[in-house]
Every structure is written in C-alpha cells, then in structure tokens.
C-alpha positions in Angstrom: 13.5 -43.0 24.2 12.3 -41.5 27.5 10.2 -38.7 27.3 13.1 -36.8 28.7 15.3 -37.6 26.1 12.5 -37.1 23.8 12.6 -33.3 24.6 16.2 -32.8 24.7 16.0 -34.0 21.1 13.1 -31.5 19.9 14.6 -29.5 21.4 18.3 -30.6 20.0 16.1 -30.1 16.5 15.0 -26.7 17.3 18.2 -25.3 18.1 20.6 -26.4 14.7 16.4 -25.6 12.7 17.1 -22.0 14.1 21.0 -21.6 12.8 19.3 -22.7 9.6 16.4 -20.4 10.1 18.7 -17.3 11.0 20.1 -17.7 8.2 17.4 -17.6 6.0 16.4 -13.8 7.5 20.2 -12.8 6.6 19.2 -13.5 3.0 16.0 -11.7 3.1 17.5 -8.8 4.9 20.1 -8.6 2.4 16.7 -9.4 -0.8 14.9 -7.0 0.6 17.7 -4.4 0.5 18.9 -5.0 -2.8 15.3 -3.5 -3.9 16.3 0.3 -2.2 18.9 0.5 -4.8 20.7 -0.9 -8.0 22.0 -4.4 -8.2 25.6 -3.4 -7.9 27.7 -6.1 -8.1 28.5 -6.1 -4.5 25.5 -6.2 -3.0 24.8 -9.6 -5.5 28.2 -10.8 -4.3 26.6 -10.5 -0.8 24.0 -12.1 -1.4 25.7 -14.6 -3.4 27.5 -16.1 0.1 24.9 -15.9 1.9 23.3 -18.2 0.0 25.9 -20.1 0.1 25.9 -20.2 4.8 22.6 -21.5 4.0 23.1 -24.3 1.3 25.8 -25.0 4.2 23.8 -24.8 7.2 21.5 -26.5 5.8 22.9 -29.6 4.9 24.9 -29.6 7.5 22.1 -30.1 10.3 19.6 -32.2 7.3 16.7 -29.0 6.4 16.0 -30.4 3.4 13.5 -27.9 2.5 15.9 -25.1 2.9 18.5 -27.2 0.9 16.5 -27.6 -1.8 15.8 -23.3 -2.1 19.4 -22.3 -1.7 20.1 -24.7 -4.4 17.9 -23.3 -6.7 18.6 -19.9 -5.4 22.5 -20.2 -6.9 20.9 -21.8 -9.9 19.9 -18.4 -10.9 22.7 -16.9 -9.1 25.1 -18.6 -11.4 23.1 -17.8 -14.4 23.2 -14.1 -13.8 27.1 -14.4 -13.7 26.8 -16.1 -17.1 25.1 -12.9 -17.8 27.9 -10.5 -16.9 25.9 -9.4 -14.3 22.8 -8.2 -15.8 19.1 -9.6 -15.1 16.6 -10.1 -17.2 12.9 -10.4 -16.3 13.0 -13.6 -15.9 15.7 -14.2 -13.5 14.4 -11.5 -11.0 10.4 -13.6 -11.3 12.8 -16.4 -10.4 14.7 -14.9 -7.3 11.3 -12.9 -5.6 9.6 -16.4 -6.1 12.2 -18.0 -4.6 12.5 -15.7 -1.2 9.0 -15.9 -1.3 8.8 -19.4 -1.0 12.0 -18.6 1.6 10.3 -16.5 3.7 7.1 -19.3 4.1 9.5 -21.6 5.0 10.8 -20.1 8.8 6.5 -19.8 9.6 6.1 -23.2 8.9 9.1 -24.4 10.9 7.4 -22.3 13.4 3.6 -24.2 13.3 5.5 -27.6 13.1 7.1 -26.8 16.5 4.3 -24.6 18.4 2.9 -28.1 19.9 6.2 -27.6 22.0 7.3 -24.8 24.9 9.8 -23.7 22.3 11.1 -19.6 22.2 9.9 -18.8 19.0 11.6 -18.3 16.0 10.9 -14.9 15.1 11.8 -12.1 16.5 10.1 -10.1 19.6 8.1 -6.7 19.0 9.0 -4.9 21.8 5.7 -2.3 23.1 5.4 0.5 25.0 2.8 2.1 26.4 2.4 4.1 29.7 -0.5 1.3 30.5 1.3 -1.5 31.2 -1.1 -3.4 31.5 -2.3 -2.4 28.4 0.7 -3.9 26.4 0.1 -6.6 27.5 -3.4 -7.3 26.8 -2.3 -6.8 23.5 1.2 -9.0 23.4 -2.0 -12.0 24.3 -4.4 -10.9 21.4 -0.8 -10.6 19.2 -0.4 -13.6 19.9 -3.7 -15.8 18.4 -2.1 -14.5 15.3 1.0 -15.6 16.3 3.4 -12.2 16.6 5.7 -12.7 19.3 5.5 -9.2 21.3 7.2 -8.5 24.8 5.6 -5.5 27.1 7.9 -3.8 28.3 7.8 -1.2 31.8 10.6 1.2 31.5 13.4 3.1 30.0 15.4 0.1 31.8 13.4 -2.7 30.8 13.7 -1.7 26.8 17.6 -0.6 27.4 18.4 -4.5 28.5 16.1 -5.8 26.2 17.9 -4.1 23.0 21.6 -5.5 24.6 20.1 -8.6 24.7 18.4 -9.3 21.3 17.5 -6.4 18.6 13.4 -7.0 17.9 11.9 -7.1 14.8 9.9 -4.1 15.1 9.3 -1.6 18.6 6.1 0.0 19.1 6.8 3.3 21.0 4.2 6.0 22.6 5.3 9.1 22.1 5.1 10.1 25.9 6.5 6.9 27.3 8.6 7.3 30.5 6.6 10.9 30.6 5.9 13.9 27.6 7.6 13.1 24.9 10.1 11.0 26.4 9.5 8.0 23.7 10.8 10.1 21.1 13.7 10.2 22.8 13.6 7.4 24.1 13.3 5.7 20.2 16.0 7.6 18.5 18.4 7.6 21.2 18.4 2.9 21.0 19.1 3.3 17.0 22.1 5.7 16.9 25.0 3.3 15.1 22.7 0.8 13.6 23.7 -0.1 10.0 19.9 -1.0 9.5 18.0 1.5 11.2 14.9 -1.0 12.6 11.3 -0.1 12.2 9.6 2.0 14.7 5.9 2.9 15.1 4.6 5.8 17.5 1.6 6.1 18.9 0.0 8.7 20.9 -3.6 8.4 23.1 -4.1 12.1 21.1 -4.2 13.9 18.2 -0.3 15.6 17.8 0.8 18.5 16.1 2.7 19.1 12.9 5.8 19.9 15.7 5.6 16.0 17.3 5.3 14.2 13.8 7.9 15.9 12.7 10.1 14.7 15.5 8.4 10.7 15.6 9.9 11.2 11.5 13.3 12.2 12.4 14.0 9.8 15.4 13.2 7.1 12.6 9.0 6.8 13.0 7.7 5.0 9.7 4.4 4.6 11.1 2.0 6.7 13.5 -1.1 5.7 14.9 -3.4 8.0 17.3 -6.6 7.1 19.7 -7.5 3.4 20.4 -4.2 0.5 20.1 -6.7 -1.2 18.1 -4.8 -5.3 17.2 -5.8 -5.5 14.0 -4.3 -2.3 13.3 -1.4 -2.2 15.2 -0.6 -6.3 13.1 -1.1 -4.6 10.3 1.2 -1.9 10.4 3.5 -4.3 11.6 3.0 -6.6 8.8 4.0 -3.7 6.7 6.7 -2.8 8.9 8.2 -6.0 9.1 8.0 -7.7 6.1 11.0 -9.3 4.0 10.1 -10.9 1.9 7.3 -10.7 -0.3 8.7 -7.4 -2.5 6.7 -7.6 -5.6 9.2 -6.0 -8.2 7.6 -2.9 -10.1 6.3 -4.2 -13.4 6.9 -1.8 -16.6 5.6 -2.2 -20.1 8.0 -0.2 -23.3 6.8 0.3 -26.3 8.8 1.8 -28.5 9.0 0.4 -32.4 12.9 0.2 -32.0 14.1 -2.8 -30.6 17.5 -2.1 -29.6 16.3 1.6 -28.3 13.8 -0.6 -26.2 16.3 -3.7 -25.2 18.5 -0.6 -23.6 15.9 0.9 -21.4 14.7 -2.6 -20.7 18.9 -3.9 -19.4 19.2 -0.8 -18.2 15.3 -1.0 -15.9 16.5 -5.1 -15.4 19.5 -3.5 -13.3 17.2 -1.9 -11.3 15.8 -5.2 -10.1 12.2 -4.0 -12.6 10.7 -6.2 -14.7 10.2 -5.4 -18.1 8.0 -6.1 -20.9 8.9 -4.7 -24.7 6.0 -3.7 -27.5 7.8 -3.2 -30.6 4.2 -2.9 -32.2 1.8 0.0 -30.5 -1.1 -2.5 -32.1 -1.0 -5.0 -29.5 -1.1 -2.5 -26.4 -4.2 -3.1 -25.2 -3.6 -7.5 -25.1 -0.2 -6.1 -23.6 -1.7 -4.5 -20.7 -4.1 -7.0 -19.4 -2.2 -9.7 -19.7 1.6 -8.4 -18.1 -0.5 -5.4 -15.6 2.5 -3.2 -15.6 3.0 -0.4 -12.8 3.9 2.3 -15.7 4.3 2.6 -19.5 7.4 4.3 -21.2 6.1 5.1 -24.6 8.3 6.2 -27.2 7.0 9.7 -29.2 7.6 8.7 -33.3 7.2 5.6 -34.3 5.1 3.9 -37.7 2.3 2.7 -37.1 1.3 6.2 -34.8 2.4 8.8 -32.5 2.4 8.0 -29.1 0.9 10.9 -28.4 -2.1 8.9 -30.0 -1.3 5.7 -28.0 -1.5 7.7 -24.7 -5.2 8.6 -25.3 -6.5 4.9 -26.3 -5.1 3.5 -22.5 -6.4 6.7 -20.7 -10.5 4.8 -22.9 -10.3 2.1 -20.5 -10.7 3.3 -16.6 -8.6 0.3 -16.0 -5.1 2.2 -16.8 -6.6 5.8 -16.1 -3.9 5.9 -13.4 -0.9 4.2 -14.5 1.7 6.3 -14.7 2.6 6.8 -19.0 6.5 8.5 -18.9 7.2 9.0 -23.1 11.2 8.6 -23.5 12.2 10.8 -26.4 15.0 12.2 -28.7 12.1 14.9 -28.8 14.0 18.5 -27.4 10.9 21.3 -28.8 9.9 21.9 -25.2 6.5 23.1 -26.5 6.4 19.6 -28.2 6.9 18.3 -24.7 4.0 20.0 -23.0 1.4 18.9 -25.6 2.9 15.4 -25.2 2.4 15.5 -21.6 -0.8 17.3 -21.4 -2.1 14.0 -23.8 -2.1 11.4 -21.2 0.9 11.8 -20.3 2.4 11.9 -17.2 6.1 12.8 -17.2 9.0 13.4 -20.2 12.2 11.8 -20.4 14.6 12.8 -23.6 16.9 10.5 -25.2 19.7 10.0 -24.0 19.0 9.7 -20.3 21.1 9.0 -17.5 20.1 5.3 -16.2 20.3 7.2 -12.7 17.8 9.7 -13.7 15.7 7.1 -15.6 15.7 4.5 -12.9 14.9 6.8 -10.1 11.7 8.4 -12.2 10.6 4.9 -12.3 10.8 3.8 -8.8 9.3 7.0 -8.1 6.4 7.3 -10.2 5.6 3.5 -10.2 5.6 3.5 -6.1 3.2 6.5 -6.0 0.6 5.0 -8.4 0.4 1.9 -6.6 0.0 3.3 -3.4 -3.5 5.2 -5.5 -4.5 2.1 -6.9 -4.2 0.5 -2.7 -6.3 3.0 -1.9 -8.1 3.2 -4.7 -9.3 -1.0 -5.1 -9.1 -1.7 -0.9 -11.3 -1.0 1.4 -11.4 1.4 3.7 -12.1 -1.0 6.6 -10.0 -4.5 6.1 -6.9 -2.8 3.3 -8.7 -5.7 1.5 -9.8 -5.5 -2.4 -13.3 -3.7 -2.6 -15.8 -5.6 -4.5 -15.0 -4.1 -8.3 -11.4 -4.8 -8.0 -11.7 -8.9 -6.2 -14.2 -9.7 -9.1 -12.0 -7.7 -12.0 -8.6 -10.4 -10.3 -11.8 -13.4 -10.4 -12.0 -12.9 -14.1 -8.3 -11.8 -14.4 -7.1 -15.2 -13.1 -10.1 -17.1 -14.7 -8.4 -15.9 -18.8 -5.2 -17.1 -17.5 -5.9 -20.3 -15.7 -8.1 -21.6 -18.9 -5.1 -20.6 -21.5 -2.6 -21.9 -18.7 -4.5 -25.1 -18.9 -4.5 -24.7 -14.8 -6.6 -24.9 -11.8 -8.4 -21.8 -9.8 -10.9 -22.4 -6.9 -13.0 -19.1 -5.7 -14.2 -19.2 -2.5 -17.2 -16.5 -0.4 -16.7 -16.1 3.0 -19.7 -15.2 6.1 -19.5 -14.0 9.3 -21.8 -16.8 11.6 -23.9 -14.6 13.8 -22.5 -11.2 13.0 -26.5 -9.3 13.4 -26.1 -10.7 17.2 -22.5 -9.7 17.7 -23.4 -6.0 16.2 -26.3 -5.7 18.7 -25.1 -7.3 21.8 -21.3 -5.6 21.6 -22.3 -2.7 19.4 -20.5 -1.8 15.8 -16.8 -1.0 16.8 -16.7 -5.0 18.4 -18.1 -5.3 14.8 -15.6 -3.8 12.9 -13.1 -5.6 15.3 -14.2 -8.8 14.3 -14.4 -8.0 10.6 -10.8 -6.8 10.8 -9.2 -9.2 13.1 -10.4 -12.4 10.4 -8.9 -10.7 7.0 -6.1 -9.8 9.1 -6.0 -14.0 9.8 -6.8 -14.6 5.9 -3.9 -13.1 5.0 -2.2 -14.4 7.1 -3.0 -18.4 6.2 -3.5 -18.3 3.0 -0.6 -17.5 0.2 0.5 -14.4 -1.5 -0.5 -15.9 -4.3 -4.1 -15.6 -3.3 -6.2 -12.6 -3.5 -8.8 -12.0 -0.7 -11.2 -9.4 -1.0 -14.5 -8.0 1.0 -17.2 -7.9 -0.8 -19.4 -6.8 1.3 -20.0 -6.4 4.9 -19.2 -9.3 6.5 -19.1 -11.7 3.1 -15.0 -12.2 2.2 -13.9 -13.9 -1.6 -10.8 -15.5 -2.5 -9.1 -16.2 -5.2 -6.7 -18.7 -5.3 -5.1 -19.4 -8.0 -3.2 -22.9 -9.4 -5.7 -24.7 -6.4 -8.1 -27.3 -7.1 -11.7 -27.7 -5.7 -10.0 -30.2 -2.8 -6.9 -28.3 -1.7 -9.3 -25.4 -1.6 -10.8 -27.0 0.9 -8.9 -28.3 3.6 -7.3 -25.0 3.5 -10.2 -23.2 4.4 -11.5 -25.6 6.6 -8.3 -24.8 8.5 -8.6 -21.5 8.6 -11.6 -22.0 10.0 -10.7 -24.6 13.1 -8.2 -21.7 14.1 -9.7 -18.9 13.6 -13.2 -20.1 16.0 -10.6 -19.9 18.7 -9.6 -16.9 18.7 -10.8 -14.6 21.5 -11.8 -11.1 22.2 -11.9 -9.3 25.4 -15.5 -8.2 26.1 -18.3 -7.9 28.9 -19.8 -10.1 30.5 -18.0 -13.1 28.6 -15.4 -12.4 26.2 -16.5 -13.5 22.2 -15.7 -16.2 20.2 -16.7 -16.2 15.9 -17.6 -18.0 13.6 -17.4 -18.5 9.7 -19.6 -20.2 7.4 -17.9 -20.7 3.7 -18.7 -22.3 -0.2 -15.7 -23.3 -2.3 -16.1 -23.9 -6.0 -13.1 -25.1 -9.3 -13.2 -23.6 -12.8 -14.9 -25.8 -14.8 -14.7 -25.5 -19.4 -18.2 -24.7 -19.3 -18.2 -21.9 -16.1 -16.7 -18.5 -16.4 -16.0 -15.8 -13.2 -19.3 -14.3 -13.2 -21.2 -18.1 -12.6 -18.0 -19.2 -10.2 -19.7 -16.1 -8.2 -23.1 -17.4 -8.1 -21.7 -21.4 -7.3 -19.8 -19.9 -4.3 -22.8 -17.9 -3.3 -24.1 -20.9 -3.4 -22.5 -23.1 -1.7 -22.1 -20.8 1.2 -25.8 -20.9 1.3 -25.9 -24.7 2.1 -23.7 -23.7 4.8 -25.1 -21.5 6.1 -28.4 -23.6 6.1 -26.9 -26.5 6.9 -26.1 -25.3 10.7 -22.7 -23.2 9.7 -19.2 -22.9 11.3 -18.4 -24.9 8.2 -16.6 -25.1 4.3 -18.7 -27.0 1.6 -18.0 -27.3 -1.7 -20.3 -26.5 -4.5 -22.2 -29.8 -5.7 -22.0 -29.8 -9.5 
C-alpha cells in the first residue's frame, strides 16, 4: 500500500470512527438530561433508541469497544424493562459506570489518531474576546490540554461558525464588538435552540449587579473577571461541558418499617438517585462510613431509638456535620417538628408526601450539600482535595481494598526546582504552573482516582484497583507529556517537570505507612536526578 493510500485508509477509518463517536455523544447528552428530571418512560425510550443506533453503527463500522458498551447498556435497559421501568440502585450504578466508560472511548480514539493531521473528534470551543491576539494565545494553550478552541474576530465570523457547527461551549467577553454587545450576541444565537449551549462570560474589570443579571438572562452559566488564565478557563469549560461523569446523589434511608423504606427507595430510584436502606438504626455509623451518602432520610419514631437521638449521634462525628438530615414521619404536630429540626435536622417532611415534593427536596438539599462540601475539602487554588481530605480518602480506600481484596496504589508528586520558578518568574507564574499540573492530572487520570494538593507544590494521588506497575506506567506517561507544556514568559518560555514516588498497599501496611513510603520513594527520585517516577522498594 502506498503512503497516499495508507493516509486515505486512515482518513476513511477516522470518518467511520467519527460516526460512532458522534452517536456516543448523543447518548451522553441524553444521559445528562435524564439526571435533571424524573426518569420518565419517554426519556428511557429515547435513551434506549439512541443506544440501539450506537450498537448498529459500532457493528457496521467495526468499533468493538463501542459495540461491547452498547450491548452491556442494552442488557441493563432490558433489566429495567423487566422491572416495569423502575430503577434500582445497582442498575443506576451500572448505567453510570457504563456512561463513564463510554465518555472515555472518545478521548482514547482522539489520542490514537493524534499523530495524523485529521480534525479533532470533540466539538470546538468558540472564544470571542476584544483582543484577538489574546484569544489566539488562549487557543494555543488550550491545545496543550487537548481542547480544540477557535478564536473568532467578529460577530460575522461567529454567525458563520455557528451556522457550520455548534460548539461545545462559548467564551464571550461582555464588551465584545462594543459595550455589552457580547451579552446581546450570545443571547441572540441561542434563540430557538432546544438545548442551550454552555456559555461563559468574561470581563476584564469587575462588573456591577445589573451586568451580572443581564449575563444570567442571556444564558450565562459562569462569569470570570480580571486576567483570563488558561487553567481557570479550562476548569470552567470542563464543568460546563461535562456530559458523562455524572455522579448520582446517594441517599441513606433509615426507617424501621421495611415497607415504608422500600416505598421511599422506589420513588428516589425513579429519579435516578442511588439509595441504601437501613432498618436497624444501631448500624448507622458503620453504614455511613461505607456508603458515604449525600443526604440522610430519617424516621422519627423507631423502637431502638428516636430519630432526634440518632441525629445527635451522627452530628458528633465531624465527617457528617454537613450531611443534610431530613426527617420523614407521620408526625404532624408543628411544635414537635420544629423541636426535631433543632436537634440536628435540616428539614421535616410529613407522610404521606407527594413524589415530586420528596424528589425535589432531596435533590436541592443534596446539591447544596455537595457544593458546600466541595468548598470544605478542596484546595482553593487548584480545586483538588486538600491535605486532610486526601489522607481521609486514602484511609477509606485502604479499608475498601482490604475488604474486597483489590489492589491500591498511592503516589506523591513534587514539581522540580519550583523555588527557582517563583524566584525567576514570580509567584503568579508559580501558581499558574501548579494549577496547570492539577488540571493535567485531572484530565489524564480516571474519575475513580483521587487527586489532592498535599501542600505547596506537592500532590498526592490515590489510585484504587491499580497495582504498582500499572500506576508507575500511568504516572510516567503523564510525566513525559507534562514536560512538553510551555508557559509564555520572558526572556524565554518556561517548561516544568515533576518527580514522583509510588507505592502499593500490602498486608503489613496501612494508609499512614503508605504515605510515608510514597514520600520516601519521591525523596529518592529527587536525589536521583529529578524528572522521574520511582517505585517504593520493599
């Protein structure tokens, strides 16, 4: 086969792969919509039909991984149909896991074809700033993170681009093409769209409330001010465009009546919420540690203890201080309801309750709790887990790995010569490098891995279901790619490297010992010349 024929063959393969990947995106978009509404019969039918198309395309165009995932999804959907359309917690978990795997197939396909001059599989992000050169620099930097962005110079260019292809997201400066004209332009292009496009507004200066309000009315889902830095922008775009890594809310139902608990469980499962039922309240603390729910639904009157007593026991543990507790009881005495809420509860719902009322209350409370927890356990600069929480996650994963007899690896990373970066380029550049490594790790690692900022320029990674050799290979590949990123600076652009130490859980170790051993391996990597990954030698 000649070189020209080989390239044509590759382009044909890529074209077929795009058809399959496009259908996969359609499924993921439907999946995302299902999370914001009750899982109606029509919604599940649309999801099933789209999955059937994916299976047919994957078979026709010889895409075995997509075919396997479509078949597995079809099996779960058949179980739901056999269950008269009701979703149990295991079925929801299975669908969520399959959708996460499906989302990653598109990214892997793009990686495999990256050496050819073919167009990217993912939709572009349109960037519209007053300073076109600045927008073009941003697009170049975003390419390092494998995000395809297009800088547009005028409203005309924007209209033309929108007519050709809708983007994954729009980054619009408020004053693009004139004072507040960006607001009007963004609102205009979304008129009539069934699904509004993710829209991020930007302003070089702090803005007043009327401008912010106009941005919300124009469909803005995020607003950035000041310096538009690539790591912050990339982080926002990822949040706005995420369609697959939906993490269902988890609710622990504590009720001594098995019939009532099952009724509540069915209602919440229908809305795509994972539940676990406990009829013996004495087992609550062990169940909380294992399940880690976003919210607790608690019966008021149980034989072994009163709901308010159990709420106090839960609140004694600092880990569960912010977990919402909703009392669900037939008690209709307002004074008793208020007294109960003062004893560690957040809300009181009276039986019988309308399904929509229960589902909406649970969703709203769980969403706010997650948002609050994220601020409590995450580092403000990078958005990664903070030092305390990453060690807590390591402890949780160690317990789970032992119980299930699964491998677990833990790694410590440290940026090389970071003091020199701060001294020569300034602390803002140092923060920029830290944020870019945090973002790069989030992109390259699995959603099931946990990444934390251990302190300063040091990071920690908990890798469940990963043996030592696999962890080493993954981290070494990340290390090799990260050092290729360039940061615009004077007099020359800056490149950075990191060193890492990695260890696997063994029968004679625990979470604290793993942290110490990973740190020891990191120390060896530093002393051995830096820019390398070292395994802990037992």
